[in-house]
C-alpha positions as CSV (number, residue, x, y, z in Angstrom):
1,M,101.7,-146.2,31.6
2,L,102.4,-142.6,30.8
3,N,104.8,-140.3,32.7
4,P,102.5,-138.6,35.2
5,R,104.5,-135.3,34.8
6,L,102.7,-134.8,31.5
7,D,99.6,-134.1,33.5
8,E,101.1,-130.8,34.5
9,F,101.1,-129.6,30.9
10,T,98.2,-127.8,29.1
11,D,98.0,-128.4,25.4
12,F,100.6,-126.4,23.4
13,P,99.4,-122.8,22.8
14,F,98.6,-123.3,19.1
15,Q,96.5,-126.4,19.8
16,R,94.6,-124.4,22.4
17,L,94.1,-121.7,19.8
18,R,92.7,-124.1,17.3
19,D,90.4,-125.5,19.8
20,L,89.2,-122.0,20.8
21,I,88.3,-121.0,17.2
22,A,87.0,-124.5,16.0
23,G,83.8,-124.0,14.2
24,V,84.3,-120.2,13.8
25,E,84.4,-119.2,10.2
26,P,86.1,-116.0,9.3
27,P,84.3,-113.6,6.8
28,S,84.3,-115.1,3.4
29,G,85.4,-111.8,1.7
30,L,88.6,-111.4,3.7
31,E,91.9,-113.1,3.2
32,P,93.0,-114.5,6.5
33,I,96.1,-113.0,8.1
34,L,97.9,-115.2,10.6
35,L,99.7,-113.3,13.4
36,S,99.5,-116.1,16.1
37,L,102.7,-117.8,15.4
38,G,106.2,-116.3,15.7
39,E,107.3,-117.7,12.3
40,P,109.2,-115.1,10.3
41,Q,107.8,-114.7,6.8
42,H,110.5,-112.5,5.3
43,G,112.2,-114.2,2.3
44,A,114.9,-116.7,3.2
45,P,118.4,-115.5,2.2
46,P,119.4,-117.1,-1.2
47,M,122.7,-118.2,0.4
48,I,120.8,-121.0,2.1
49,A,119.8,-122.7,-1.2
50,E,123.2,-122.0,-2.6
51,A,125.1,-123.6,0.3
52,V,122.9,-126.6,0.5
53,A,123.2,-127.2,-3.2
54,A,127.0,-126.9,-3.1
55,N,127.1,-129.4,-0.3
56,A,124.4,-131.9,-1.6
57,H,127.0,-134.6,-1.9
58,L,127.2,-134.7,1.9
59,W,123.6,-135.7,2.5
60,G,124.8,-139.4,2.7
61,K,127.0,-138.6,5.7
62,Y,126.1,-138.9,9.3
63,P,126.7,-135.3,10.7
64,P,129.1,-134.8,13.6
65,A,127.2,-134.2,16.8
66,E,129.5,-131.4,17.7
67,G,129.1,-129.6,14.4
68,T,131.6,-128.9,11.7
69,P,134.8,-126.9,12.7
70,E,133.7,-124.3,10.1
71,L,130.4,-123.8,11.7
72,R,131.8,-123.6,15.2
73,S,134.4,-121.1,14.0
74,A,131.7,-119.0,12.3
75,I,129.7,-118.9,15.5
76,A,132.7,-118.0,17.6
77,D,133.7,-115.2,15.2
78,W,130.0,-113.8,15.1
79,L,129.9,-113.8,18.9
80,T,133.2,-112.0,19.1
81,R,132.1,-109.4,16.6
82,R,128.6,-109.0,17.9
83,Y,129.4,-108.7,21.6
84,A,132.9,-107.1,21.4
85,L,134.6,-110.1,23.1
86,K,138.3,-110.1,23.3
87,P,140.0,-112.3,20.6
88,G,140.2,-115.8,21.9
89,F,137.9,-115.3,24.8
90,I,135.5,-117.8,23.3
91,D,136.9,-121.0,22.1
92,A,135.0,-122.7,19.1
93,D,135.9,-126.1,20.4
94,R,135.3,-125.8,24.1
95,H,132.5,-123.1,24.4
96,I,130.1,-123.9,21.6
97,I,127.7,-126.7,20.5
98,P,125.5,-126.3,17.4
99,V,122.0,-127.7,18.0
100,A,118.9,-128.5,15.9
101,G,117.0,-125.4,16.8
102,T,117.0,-124.0,20.3
103,K,113.7,-125.4,21.2
104,E,115.1,-128.9,21.8
105,A,118.2,-127.5,23.4
106,L,116.2,-125.4,25.9
107,F,114.1,-128.5,26.8
108,L,117.3,-130.6,27.3
109,A,118.9,-128.0,29.5
110,G,116.5,-129.1,32.4
111,L,117.6,-132.7,31.9
112,L,121.2,-131.6,31.9
113,V,121.3,-129.7,35.2
114,V,118.3,-130.5,37.4
115,P,119.3,-133.1,40.1
116,P,116.6,-135.5,41.5
117,T,116.7,-133.7,44.8
118,L,118.8,-131.0,46.5
119,P,121.4,-132.0,49.2
120,D,118.9,-131.1,51.9
121,G,116.3,-133.4,50.3
122,R,114.1,-130.7,48.8
123,Q,112.7,-130.6,45.3
124,P,114.8,-128.3,43.1
125,T,113.2,-125.4,41.3
126,V,113.6,-123.7,37.9
127,I,113.1,-120.0,38.1
128,Q,111.5,-118.5,35.0
129,P,109.4,-115.5,33.8
130,N,105.6,-115.5,33.7
131,P,104.6,-115.0,30.8
132,F,107.1,-117.4,29.1
133,Y,108.0,-119.5,26.1
134,N,106.2,-122.7,26.9
135,V,109.3,-124.9,26.4
136,Y,110.7,-123.4,29.6
137,L,107.9,-124.9,31.6
138,G,108.4,-128.3,29.9
139,A,112.1,-128.2,30.7
140,A,111.4,-127.8,34.4
141,V,108.5,-130.2,34.7
142,M,110.0,-133.1,32.8
143,A,113.2,-132.7,34.7
144,G,111.4,-133.1,38.0
145,A,111.7,-129.4,39.2
146,E,109.1,-127.1,40.5
147,P,108.7,-124.1,38.2
148,L,109.1,-120.9,40.2
149,L,107.1,-118.4,38.1
150,M,108.1,-114.8,38.5
151,P,105.8,-112.0,37.3
152,A,107.0,-110.1,34.3
153,D,104.5,-107.4,33.8
154,A,104.5,-103.7,33.4
155,S,105.2,-103.1,37.0
156,T,108.5,-105.1,36.7
157,G,109.5,-103.6,33.3
158,F,108.3,-106.8,31.6
159,L,111.2,-108.7,33.1
160,P,111.3,-110.8,36.3
161,D,112.2,-108.7,39.4
162,I,115.1,-111.1,40.2
163,R,116.2,-108.9,43.1
164,A,113.0,-109.9,44.9
165,L,114.3,-113.5,45.1
166,S,115.4,-114.6,48.6
167,N,118.7,-116.4,49.2
168,D,116.6,-119.5,49.9
169,D,114.9,-119.1,46.5
170,W,118.4,-119.1,44.9
171,R,119.5,-122.1,47.0
172,R,116.6,-124.2,45.7
173,A,117.1,-123.1,42.1
174,A,118.9,-125.6,39.9
175,M,118.4,-123.3,36.9
176,M,117.1,-119.8,36.1
177,I,115.8,-119.1,32.7
178,L,115.7,-115.5,31.3
179,C,114.7,-114.3,27.8
180,T,116.1,-111.1,26.4
181,P,114.5,-109.5,24.4
182,S,111.6,-111.1,26.2
183,N,108.9,-113.2,24.5
184,P,106.2,-111.9,24.2
185,Q,106.8,-108.4,25.8
186,G,109.9,-107.3,23.9
187,A,111.9,-106.0,27.0
188,I,115.6,-106.0,27.0
189,A,117.7,-106.9,30.0
190,G,120.4,-104.4,30.7
191,V,124.1,-105.1,31.7
192,D,123.5,-104.4,35.4
193,Y,120.4,-106.8,35.4
194,L,122.5,-109.6,33.7
195,A,125.5,-109.0,35.9
196,Y,123.3,-109.4,39.1
197,A,121.8,-112.6,37.7
198,I,125.2,-114.0,36.8
199,E,126.8,-113.2,40.2
200,K,123.8,-114.7,42.1
201,A,123.8,-117.8,40.0
202,R,127.5,-118.3,40.6
203,A,127.2,-117.6,44.3
204,H,124.5,-120.3,44.6
205,D,125.7,-122.8,41.9
206,T,122.6,-122.2,39.8
207,V,122.8,-122.5,36.0
208,L,121.8,-119.3,34.3
209,V,120.2,-120.0,31.0
210,V,119.8,-116.9,28.8
211,D,117.5,-117.3,25.7
212,E,118.8,-114.6,23.3
213,C,117.1,-115.9,20.2
214,Y,115.5,-112.4,19.6
215,A,118.8,-110.5,20.1
216,E,119.2,-109.5,16.5
217,I,115.7,-108.1,16.1
218,Y,115.8,-104.7,18.0
219,D,114.4,-101.3,17.5
220,R,117.1,-98.8,18.5
221,E,120.1,-100.4,20.5
222,P,121.5,-103.9,20.2
223,P,120.7,-105.8,23.3
224,P,123.6,-106.7,25.5
225,G,124.6,-110.3,25.8
226,A,125.3,-112.5,28.8
227,L,128.7,-113.6,27.4
228,A,129.9,-110.0,27.1
229,V,128.8,-109.5,30.8
230,C,130.8,-112.6,31.8
231,Q,133.8,-111.1,30.2
232,S,133.4,-107.9,32.2
233,L,132.8,-109.8,35.5
234,G,135.8,-112.2,35.0
235,G,135.5,-115.9,35.7
236,G,135.0,-117.0,32.2
237,F,131.5,-118.4,31.4
238,N,131.0,-120.3,34.7
239,N,127.4,-121.3,35.3
240,V,126.2,-119.5,32.2
241,L,124.7,-120.8,28.9
242,V,123.3,-118.7,26.1
243,F,121.0,-119.8,23.3
244,H,120.9,-118.4,19.7
245,S,119.0,-119.4,16.7
246,L,118.8,-118.6,12.9
247,S,115.1,-118.9,12.9
248,K,114.5,-115.3,13.9
249,R,117.9,-113.7,13.0
250,S,117.9,-115.0,9.5
251,S,114.1,-115.6,8.9
252,A,114.9,-119.3,8.5
253,P,112.7,-121.2,11.0
254,G,112.7,-124.3,8.8
255,L,116.4,-124.6,8.9
256,R,116.3,-125.9,12.5
257,S,119.7,-124.5,13.3
258,G,121.0,-122.8,16.4
259,F,123.7,-123.0,19.0
260,V,124.4,-123.1,22.8
261,A,127.5,-121.4,24.1
262,G,129.1,-120.8,27.5
263,D,130.4,-122.8,30.5
264,P,132.9,-125.4,29.0
265,E,131.9,-128.0,31.6
266,L,128.2,-127.7,30.8
267,I,128.9,-127.7,27.1
268,R,130.9,-130.9,27.4
269,A,128.1,-132.5,29.3
270,F,125.6,-131.2,26.8
271,K,127.4,-132.9,24.1
272,R,127.2,-136.3,25.9
273,L,123.5,-135.8,26.5
274,R,122.7,-134.9,22.9
275,N,124.5,-138.0,21.7
276,Y,121.7,-140.0,23.3
277,A,118.7,-137.6,22.9
278,S,118.9,-135.3,20.0
279,P,119.0,-135.1,16.2
280,T,122.1,-133.5,14.7
281,I,121.9,-130.8,12.0
282,P,122.7,-132.4,8.6
283,V,126.0,-131.3,7.1
284,P,124.5,-129.3,4.1
285,I,122.4,-127.4,6.7
286,M,125.6,-126.8,8.7
287,A,127.2,-125.3,5.6
288,A,124.2,-123.0,5.1
289,S,124.3,-122.0,8.8
290,T,128.0,-121.2,8.5
291,A,127.3,-118.8,5.7
292,L,124.5,-117.2,7.6
293,W,126.6,-116.5,10.7
294,R,129.1,-114.8,8.5
295,D,126.7,-112.5,6.8
296,E,125.2,-109.3,8.4
297,G,123.6,-107.9,5.3
298,H,120.5,-110.0,5.4
299,V,120.1,-109.4,9.1
300,E,120.2,-105.6,8.7
301,A,117.6,-105.9,6.0
302,N,115.4,-108.0,8.3
303,R,115.7,-105.3,11.1
304,S,114.6,-102.6,8.7
305,L,111.4,-104.5,7.8
306,Y,110.5,-105.1,11.3
307,R,111.1,-101.4,12.2
308,A,108.8,-100.4,9.3
309,K,106.1,-102.6,10.7
310,F,106.5,-101.3,14.2
311,D,106.2,-97.7,12.7
312,L,102.8,-98.9,11.3
313,A,101.8,-100.3,14.6
314,E,102.7,-97.1,16.4
315,Q,100.7,-95.1,13.8
316,R,97.6,-97.4,14.3
317,L,97.7,-98.1,18.0
318,A,99.5,-95.4,19.9
319,G,97.2,-94.5,22.9
320,R,95.1,-97.6,22.4
321,L,95.1,-101.1,23.9
322,G,98.1,-100.4,26.2
323,F,100.4,-100.2,23.1
324,Y,104.0,-99.6,23.6
325,R,106.8,-99.9,21.1
326,P,108.9,-103.0,22.1
327,A,112.7,-102.6,22.4
328,G,113.2,-106.0,20.8
329,G,111.6,-109.0,19.2
330,F,108.6,-108.8,16.8
331,F,105.6,-109.2,19.0
332,L,103.0,-106.7,20.2
333,W,101.6,-107.4,23.7
334,L,98.2,-105.7,23.7
335,D,95.9,-105.3,26.7
336,V,92.4,-106.1,25.4
337,G,90.7,-107.0,28.6
338,D,90.1,-110.6,27.7
339,G,92.6,-112.2,25.4
340,E,90.5,-115.4,24.5
341,A,87.5,-113.3,23.7
342,A,89.4,-110.8,21.6
343,A,91.2,-113.6,19.7
344,K,87.9,-115.3,18.9
345,R,86.3,-112.1,17.8
346,L,89.2,-111.0,15.6
347,W,89.1,-114.3,13.8
348,A,85.3,-114.2,13.4
349,E,85.0,-110.7,12.3
350,A,88.3,-109.8,10.8
351,A,90.0,-113.1,9.7
352,V,93.0,-112.2,11.8
353,R,94.5,-114.8,13.9
354,V,96.3,-113.9,17.2
355,L,97.4,-115.7,20.3
356,P,95.6,-115.3,23.7
357,G,98.2,-114.1,26.3
358,A,96.8,-116.7,28.7
359,Y,98.2,-119.5,26.5
360,V,101.8,-118.3,27.2
361,S,101.5,-117.8,31.0
362,R,100.3,-119.7,34.0
363,D,98.1,-118.8,37.1
364,D,100.1,-117.0,39.8
365,A,99.9,-117.6,43.5
366,T,96.6,-115.7,43.7
367,G,95.1,-117.8,40.9
368,A,95.2,-115.0,38.4
369,N,96.7,-115.5,35.0
370,P,98.9,-112.5,34.2
371,G,98.5,-113.1,30.4
372,Q,94.7,-113.3,30.5
373,P,94.0,-109.6,29.5
374,F,96.4,-109.7,26.6
375,I,96.9,-110.9,23.1
376,R,100.2,-111.6,21.4
377,V,100.5,-110.3,17.9
378,A,103.4,-111.5,15.7
379,L,104.4,-109.0,13.1
380,V,106.0,-111.6,10.9
381,G,104.4,-111.0,7.6
382,D,105.2,-108.4,4.9
383,V,104.4,-104.7,5.3
384,D,101.2,-104.8,3.3
385,S,99.6,-107.7,5.1
386,T,100.7,-106.2,8.5
387,S,99.1,-102.9,7.6
388,Q,95.8,-104.6,6.7
389,A,95.8,-106.8,9.8
390,L,96.4,-103.7,12.0
391,E,93.7,-101.8,10.4
392,R,91.2,-104.7,10.9
393,L,92.3,-105.1,14.5
394,V,91.7,-101.5,15.3
395,Q,88.2,-101.6,13.6
396,V,87.2,-104.7,15.6
397,L,88.7,-104.0,19.0
């Protein structure tokens, strides 16, 4: 009665964590600090409430699936500014579709591009990093593809070594998913890396999905974007889709607002699929999203807060637990030997909740889980609670 592909899933990471610490009571004298979920806790920009209130009369309207012209225009203008695109290189009507958060859009990408079989009768694959955002795995499995998991550890710079893929690997790949800055490791894909991925994807008619949801949270240099690399290579946005969200950029995860941009044929097909499969962002939320994409002040303030917390992490953890300062994103990826044991101990002894690395990775060909020795620590709270959490973490581990 159920789709047997569901059997390939483990429970979602946060349910696994709840099961792990079930029955474990943290010390009664300590206020719990939750660093397991990548849910930004910086204050939401006031412009959200203002825009929603100003457009409250539109709650009674079905929202347009393709988004309002104002929202698409704001997104196109932001992409042009952020990635130094030539004026008019991105078309707000042909190259962009707003989505109700990129989680659902990333999942639907598999249904959009993965065929039942390849022309030679083989099962298609979806190439993705390991560790990963679990939705990538869901996108592959539920579309009927075989996930091709590529190690993304210290030996590969915490990004998949895509140059190690054979031509046959590329021929089987209906889709490749990359995340930059990477979740959980915070590595940034450079221009040459992205250019190689785009050229190989085009040569083998693979769709390259680039999850850039953490692109506005960076330490020193802004990460390059796949659309800008497309511009430098020529050929428009063929075979390329990028995904962006306001959840991280604007500390507004409850807004459920993001967008997909790129190849116009894929965007047109995405619109058709979403008409059947997806909720649409309400018009007052689109108005708030428009205001957010047009404002940079709140984003710069967010970056400053994250940098302050990474300064704290560096002070507390330098030389310990494999600490390195990530180039982007807001996670620490710490080598604690056994991520599950460390997560359970931190909750029991320090009232600090973190995520075992094994919950965002899968066993490799040797049966080893590359995330098993790690914990993922989300520095999403305020500076004071982050300082307390890091101090407790050091004392326990």
